[in-house]
N, C-alpha and C positions, 0 to 999 in steps of 0.2 A: 797584385799578391797572389800567389796560387794557394788554393784550396785542397787540405789534404784529401787523399782518398779514401782513408778508412773513416768517414764521418757517420755519425747518427742524427736524424733529424726530427725534431718535434713540432708540433704543431699546435700554436697557442688557443687554448680553449676560451669559450666566451667567459668564464670565471676568473681568466686569467689577463682580461683585457684592463690594460693601464698599469701593469706591473712594470717596475723597473726591471731592465734585461737581467742586472745581478741578481736580484731576488727571483725571478723567474729560473734562473740556472741552478741556484742554490737549491730550490725545490724539485726541480725536475731531475736534478743528479743526486740529490740527498748528500749534497755538501755544504760545508760552511760558507757564508757570505764572503770571506776572505779568500777562499779556495775558488769560488766562483770569479772573484775580482781578478785573481792571479791568471787565470783563463783568458779573460779580457784582456789583460794587460800584455800578454802573450800573442795576442791578434790571432786568435784560432777560432773566434766565433762569427759564425754569419748569418745575418736575419736577412731572408728573401734575397739570396745570392749576393749580397754586400758584405764586407767584412766590418764588423762594428766592435768597438773597443771601450764605447762609454757606458760606464756603469749605469748611468741614469736615463738610457735612451727607453722609451716606453714601447713595451711591447702591445700588441693590438690582436684583437681576434683573427685566427687566421694565419698569421705570421708563421713561417717557416724558420726554426732557428735550429741552425746545425753545428755541431759540437765535435771534437776527436772522439771516436768510439770509445765504450765505457772503460777498456783496460788501460787506454792512454789517460782518459780524464781521472781514472782512479789512481795512477801513478802520479798524476799531478798534485792531485788532493791529498795524498799519502806520503808525499815525496820527503824522504830521510834526508838529513845533512850528513854528507860524506865527510869522515875525518880524514884528514891528508897525512898528519904527523903528531905523534903525542910523545912529548919530552918532559919529564918530571911533573911539574904543576902546571903545564901547559899543552896546549894542542892547537893546532892549526887546522881550520875546517873548509870545504869547498863552499863558497856561499853562491846559491843559486840566484838567478834574477827574480826580481818581483817581488822581493821580500825584504823588509826592513831589517837592521840589526836588532835593534831594542825595541819592543813593544810586545803587546798581548799576543801577538801570532807572530812574532820576529823570530830572527835566528836564534836569539839568546833563548828565548823561551822554550822553542822547540827541541833545542839542543838539551835544555836541563830535562826536559821529559824523556827524551830518546836515550840519554845516559843515565839517567835518576841521578843528576847531580845538581841539586837545587843550589850550589853555591857558584856556579859557574859564571863567569863575568865576561863580556867583549872588552878586550884591551884596546880597541880603536874602532873606527867607524868605517864604513863604504857605503856608496849610495845604493838605494834600493834595487835600482837596475844593474849595478855593477855587480859582476861575478868573481870568483876567485878567491884567494887566501885572506883568511881572515883569523886573527890569534885570539885565544881565550886563554883565560886564567882559571885554575879550580877554586881558588880560593881569594879572599880579599888581601892577604898579605903578597901573595904573588901578583895580584892585580897593581897593588901600590909601587912593587919593585919593577914592573913593566913599565908602568906610565913614566916612572922616573927616568928609567933607559931611554924610553922614546923621546923625552927631552934633550938628551946627549947626541942626538942625531946618528947615533951607531946602528941604526935598524935600516936595513936595505929593503927598498919597497919598488918592485918592478911592475909595471902594467903595460899591456898591449891595447892598442887603438886602431880603428879605421876612421881615417879622416876625410873631409871634402877636399877634392883636387889633388893636383900633384905638390907634393912637399918636397921643394927644389933642394933643399941641403941635407946632406948624408947624417951630419949632427948638428945640433944647435941647442942653445942653451935659452931658455925663456925664464926672464927673473923679474917680470913686471909685478910690483907690489900689488898684493889684492887686500882690501879694507885696510889698508894703509900699513901693511905688515909685510916683511920680507917674504918672498915666495920664489922659490927656485925648481925649474923642471928642466931633467936633461932629457933630449929627444934624439933617437937614432933611428931612421929611416931605414925599414927592414926590405919593402918593396914597394912600389907605386907605379901610376899609370897617368892619364891625362885626368881620370874621373876620380881616383881615390889613391889614397896612400896608406900603407900598413907600418905602423910605427911601435918602437918600443920607447917607454920613458920610465925615468928614474925621478922620484921626487925627494928633494932634500928636506922639503917642509912639508906639512899637512893643512893646508888653507883648505877652508869649504870650496868645495868644487873646483879645487885647484887646477887639475889637469883640463878638464872641459872649458875653463874660463881663459886660461893661458892659450889653449888652441883656438878658441874661438876669436881671442885678439888678433891672431895672426892669420886670421880668415881660413883656416883650416879645421872648423868645428867639427865634432866626432858625429859619425853619421848615426841618425835616429835619435839625437839629443833634440827634443823639443823645446826645451828652454834656452840654450843658447845656439842651437844649430841653423840650419838653412831652413827658410819657411817658404821660398817662393819657386823652387827648382821645381819644375814639370816632369821630368825623367822618373817614370815609375819605379825605377830601380830605388832610388833614394827614397820615396815615399813609401816604400815596402818594408823597410828596416824596421824591426818590431821595436827597438831599445836601444839605447845610446851603446854604441859598440866598444865598450872599456872593460878590461879584464884585468885582474889583480892576479899575474902569473908566479910571482916569485915574492917570498919574504925570508928574510935571514936576518938572525940578531943572535949574540950571547944570551945564554939563558941567564936571565936576572938574578936567579937563586943560585946558578950553579956556574961561574964563569968559565969552568973548564970546558962546557958543552956549547954546542952550537944548536940553536933551533933554525932549522932550514926546510923551506916547503916550495914545491911546485905545483900548480894547478895547470892541466892542458886546457887548450882552447874549447870552449863549449860549442854545441853543435851549431848553433844560431849564428855564432861567430863565425866558424869554417863556412856556414853557407853564404854568408855575407861576403867573405873573402872571393869565394867562387864566384858569386854573382857579379862583382867587379874584377874579375880575370886575375885574381891573385890567389887562387887555390891552393890549399897546402894539404 
């Protein structure tokens, strides 16, 4: 894993001996513990020239801790949620990696504060480390109408993923049941080589970790997925992938409150996803 050139270093003082790395970063950078954890999750923190991402790693006196320079760090700590589309009582935002949808410091809470809209509520969920399109309702009536629409399968949700190995089929239907329930993922191969494949997936159902579990079941787990992915491959390229390479690129649905309108949004590939494509010879 390569280290960024624009780094700043801190040497742990005696009174910092024994601090957890997350707490050390929060104190030295004057950011919240959550922001410090986000930096660790992004694999950009180095201790004594080793990339460390464990929040509970213990710092010792004299340790050299390196992080991206202050402008980059401040940007991460104060990251705003980008609004992709607004349509009546709904909006679609571009969810960043490393942040949950619902929670004290989740996308929902951040967006409420950012837009001064305390009634905003997330209509659906995507995983903490998944990026891309996420639909919000401005009030509870809009939320309930959207939830009903999601149950009708009239919502088109497209994802992009980078997976392990060569995905042989250009098009494939994965329909293995998950948790005893019907689950359907339509997979199309965009490009591939012997080491990795770039896929587009449309999900007809929304089971927990559906795409990750379906692809792992056919022996093409998503790169960077520590829960369902590969664990024994020694190639350093696989080990350097910072998160599951899964991106919600498109969402389309009728406006639940105004059937003549269509809510349609696209999220471009994030930088770390593009870097991963290049790393495996599928650069775009």
